C-alpha positions in Angstrom: 85.4 132.0 82.9 88.9 133.1 84.2 90.1 133.6 87.6 90.8 137.2 88.6 93.7 138.1 90.1 95.0 137.6 93.7 91.8 134.8 94.1 92.4 131.7 95.6 93.4 128.3 93.5 91.2 125.6 93.1 91.5 121.7 92.6 90.1 119.6 90.0 88.4 116.3 91.7 91.5 114.2 90.9 93.5 116.7 92.5 91.5 116.9 95.9 91.1 113.0 95.5 94.8 112.3 95.3 95.3 115.3 98.7 93.2 113.1 100.4 93.4 109.5 99.3 90.5 108.4 98.4 88.8 107.5 95.2 87.1 110.9 92.5 83.8 109.2 92.8 84.0 109.0 96.6 84.2 112.7 96.2 81.3 113.2 94.5 79.1 110.8 97.0 80.1 113.5 99.5 78.8 115.9 97.8 75.6 114.5 96.5 74.6 113.0 99.7 76.3 115.3 102.2 76.9 118.3 100.2 80.2 118.6 100.6 81.1 119.7 97.0 82.6 122.9 95.6 81.2 126.0 96.9 80.9 127.7 93.4 80.7 125.6 90.2 79.8 127.5 87.0 77.9 125.9 84.2 79.7 124.6 82.0 83.2 124.6 83.9 84.4 121.8 85.4 83.8 121.3 89.5 86.8 123.3 91.4 87.2 123.2 95.1 88.5 126.4 97.3 90.2 126.1 100.5 87.4 126.4 102.4 85.8 123.1 100.7 89.2 121.1 100.7 89.6 121.9 104.8 86.4 120.6 105.3 87.0 117.3 103.3 89.5 116.9 105.7 87.3 116.8 108.5 85.3 114.7 106.6 88.2 112.5 106.0 89.7 112.1 109.2 86.5 111.6 111.2 85.4 109.0 109.1 89.0 106.8 109.3 88.5 107.7 113.0 84.9 105.4 112.7 82.5 108.3 112.9 79.4 107.7 110.4 79.7 109.5 107.2 76.4 111.3 108.1 77.7 112.6 111.0 80.9 113.7 110.2 79.6 115.7 107.6 77.1 117.5 109.3 80.2 118.3 111.5 82.2 118.6 108.6 79.6 121.4 107.4 79.3 123.0 110.7 82.8 123.6 111.4 85.3 126.6 110.8 87.9 124.3 109.0 89.7 127.4 107.6 90.3 128.7 111.0 91.7 125.1 111.9 93.8 124.1 108.9 94.3 127.4 107.6 94.5 128.7 103.1 97.0 126.3 101.4 99.3 129.0 99.8 98.2 130.7 96.9 101.5 130.2 95.3 101.3 126.3 95.3 100.7 124.7 92.1 97.8 122.0 91.4 100.0 118.3 92.7 101.2 116.4 89.5 100.4 112.9 89.9 103.8 111.4 89.8 104.8 113.8 93.0 101.9 113.4 95.4 102.7 110.1 97.6 100.1 107.3 97.7 98.1 107.8 100.9 97.8 104.4 102.9 94.0 104.5 103.3 93.4 104.9 100.0 95.2 101.2 99.2 93.5 99.9 102.8 90.2 101.2 100.7 91.0 99.4 97.6 92.6 96.7 99.1 88.9 96.4 101.7 86.9 96.6 97.5 89.6 93.9 97.0 90.3 96.4 93.7 92.9 94.6 91.5 93.4 96.9 89.5 93.1 100.1 91.4 95.5 98.4 94.1 98.6 98.1 91.2 98.1 101.6 90.5 98.8 102.9 93.7 101.4 100.4 94.7 103.3 100.9 91.3 106.9 101.7 92.3 108.2 103.9 89.8 112.2 104.7 88.6 114.2 106.1 91.3 111.7 104.5 94.6 113.3 102.5 97.3 111.8 99.6 98.2 112.7 99.4 101.6 111.2 102.6 101.7 108.4 101.7 99.7 107.9 98.4 102.1 108.3 99.9 105.2 106.1 103.4 104.9 103.4 102.2 103.0 102.5 98.2 102.4 103.7 97.0 105.7 101.3 99.4 107.9 98.4 98.5 105.2 98.9 95.1 106.0 98.7 96.1 109.6 95.4 98.4 109.3 93.6 95.3 107.2 94.7 92.6 110.3 93.3 95.0 113.0 89.7 94.9 111.3 87.0 92.5 110.7 85.9 91.7 107.8 83.6 89.5 106.4 84.1 87.8 102.6 82.9 86.2 99.9 84.7 83.0 99.0 87.7 84.0 96.9 87.7 87.5 97.8 90.3 89.0 100.6 92.0 91.9 101.6 94.6 90.6 102.2 95.9 88.4 99.3 94.8 91.2 96.9 96.9 93.6 98.9 100.0 90.3 98.6 99.0 89.9 95.1 99.6 93.2 93.9 102.5 94.0 95.6 104.1 91.0 94.4 103.3 92.5 90.9 104.8 95.9 91.8 108.3 94.0 93.0 108.2 91.8 90.2 108.1 94.9 87.7 110.8 96.8 89.6 113.4 94.0 89.9 115.8 95.3 87.1 117.5 93.0 85.1 120.5 91.0 86.0 124.0 91.7 84.7 126.8 89.3 84.5 129.7 89.7 86.8 127.3 90.9 90.1 127.7 89.3 93.2 125.0 86.9 93.8 123.0 86.8 96.9 120.9 83.5 98.2 117.9 84.5 100.1 116.6 80.7 101.5 113.0 80.8 102.7 112.9 77.4 104.6 109.2 77.0 105.8 108.2 80.7 105.5 104.6 81.0 104.9 103.7 84.1 106.6 106.1 86.6 105.2 106.7 85.0 101.6 106.3 88.9 100.2 108.7 90.4 102.8 111.5 88.0 101.2 111.2 89.4 97.6 111.4 92.4 99.2 114.6 91.4 100.5 115.5 90.1 97.5 114.0 93.0 95.5 116.0 95.3 97.8 119.2 93.2 97.3 118.4 93.3 93.2 117.9 96.8 92.9 121.5 98.0 94.9 123.4 96.0 92.5 123.5 92.6 93.7 122.0 89.2 91.7 119.9 88.3 94.1 117.6 84.7 93.8 115.0 83.8 96.3 115.5 80.0 97.1 112.2 78.6 98.9 110.5 75.1 99.0 112.2 72.1 100.3 116.0 72.9 101.3 117.6 69.6 102.7 121.3 70.8 104.0 123.2 69.2 101.6 120.9 70.7 99.0 121.8 74.4 100.3 125.7 73.6 99.9 125.1 72.7 96.6 123.2 75.7 95.6 125.9 78.2 96.9 128.3 75.9 95.3 126.5 76.4 91.7 125.8 79.7 91.9 129.2 81.3 93.7 127.1 83.1 95.8 129.1 85.4 98.2 126.8 85.5 101.1 123.4 83.7 101.9 120.5 85.5 103.8 117.6 82.9 105.7 114.5 84.3 106.5 112.2 82.2 109.2 108.9 83.4 110.5 108.1 81.0 112.7 109.7 80.0 116.2 110.3 76.3 115.5 113.2 76.4 113.1 115.1 73.4 111.2 118.4 75.7 110.8 120.6 72.5 110.2 121.4 74.1 106.8 122.3 77.0 108.2 124.7 74.9 110.1 126.3 72.6 107.3 126.7 76.1 105.1 128.7 77.1 108.1 130.9 74.1 108.4 131.8 73.4 104.8 131.3 77.0 103.9 132.6 79.1 106.1 133.7 82.0 103.8 130.1 82.5 103.1 128.6 85.1 105.3 125.5 84.2 106.3 122.1 86.5 108.0 119.8 84.9 109.7 116.4 87.0 110.1 114.7 85.0 112.4 111.8 85.5 115.9 113.0 86.8 119.1 111.7 83.7 120.5 113.4 81.6 118.4 117.0 83.5 118.8 119.1 80.7 121.1 118.1 78.7 117.9 121.0 80.1 115.8 123.4 77.7 115.2 126.8 78.9 116.1 129.8 79.7 113.6 131.9 82.6 112.6 130.3 83.1 109.5 126.7 83.3 111.1 124.9 86.4 111.7 121.3 87.4 113.7 120.2 89.9 111.1 117.2 91.6 112.9 115.4 94.0 110.2 115.2 94.0 106.3 117.2 97.0 106.3 119.5 95.5 107.8 119.9 92.1 106.2 120.1 94.5 103.1 122.7 96.2 104.2 125.0 94.2 105.8 124.7 91.0 102.8 126.2 94.3 100.8 129.0 94.9 102.1 129.9 91.1 102.6 129.9 90.8 98.7 131.7 94.0 98.7 128.7 96.5 97.0 128.1 99.5 98.7 124.1 99.5 98.5 124.5 102.1 95.3 125.8 99.5 93.0 129.5 100.4 93.5 131.6 97.6 94.2 134.3 97.3 97.0 136.2 94.9 98.7 134.1 92.6 100.6 133.7 92.4 104.4 134.5 89.2 105.7 133.7 88.2 109.5 136.9 87.7 111.9 134.5 86.6 114.9 134.9 83.3 116.5 130.8 82.7 117.0 127.8 84.1 115.8 126.2 86.9 116.1 123.2 86.7 118.8 122.3 90.2 119.9 
């Protein structure tokens, strides 16, 4: 049946699910259990939601996120006047395309709690043109933080954080462009990094998508081996990421002494800042965005893959501030 001219736009189950950041099956459950389905459902036609239906579902979603029991949230949603609170969505707004709708972190949290690897990979996939740093800071990190605030009872081998980390690692690996000959090399060292391993790979991926040949170096890293790796790869800069307070930064010190021409950027906890070795080529970085842009500048990249003259440090000591 055709919609009459001037009537409000109607949304499919999939479109509403994307707007709310829930699975389509959740909407069907809310309809079946709590009566929060489409107001009109013509026989033989696909289910379509109007503006009032959508607004009630927004109330339902917000309240369940805040910890209200679903049955109570549904009762409030049904008895409220959500159209007065939220207003109808614009009549000229097209039905959203799945490629253009940002992923809601709530949907990722739900998939992680269910340890649904396939759904996590779908939600976390980096599309062409996506910025891995923005993806990390606005989606993945907030989800890790949300999971850390929850108490979860798990079956052996099932973990929301492990499921999230695994899916995110797959997304990062798939998004990294292949190395091209002649790209400046940046080594990302992760000595003893245990809790932030994924973040190390995000740093390397961000460097790679901006034109650097970035490599992650983990495992046992004696000072002499670090110097050898820099020489072997002809690295133009080195990044060291550490997440522990008790650190062994002798490799940073050795590299600064033997290769002062190679800028080093060190990320470490605030409590360990005084352990940063002195050296004109050693700099402290506080954020992954900062360390990426500083390393790119050091090897002569603008952040868009274009090459410019490398920035060399002339400071007399390491920057700890």
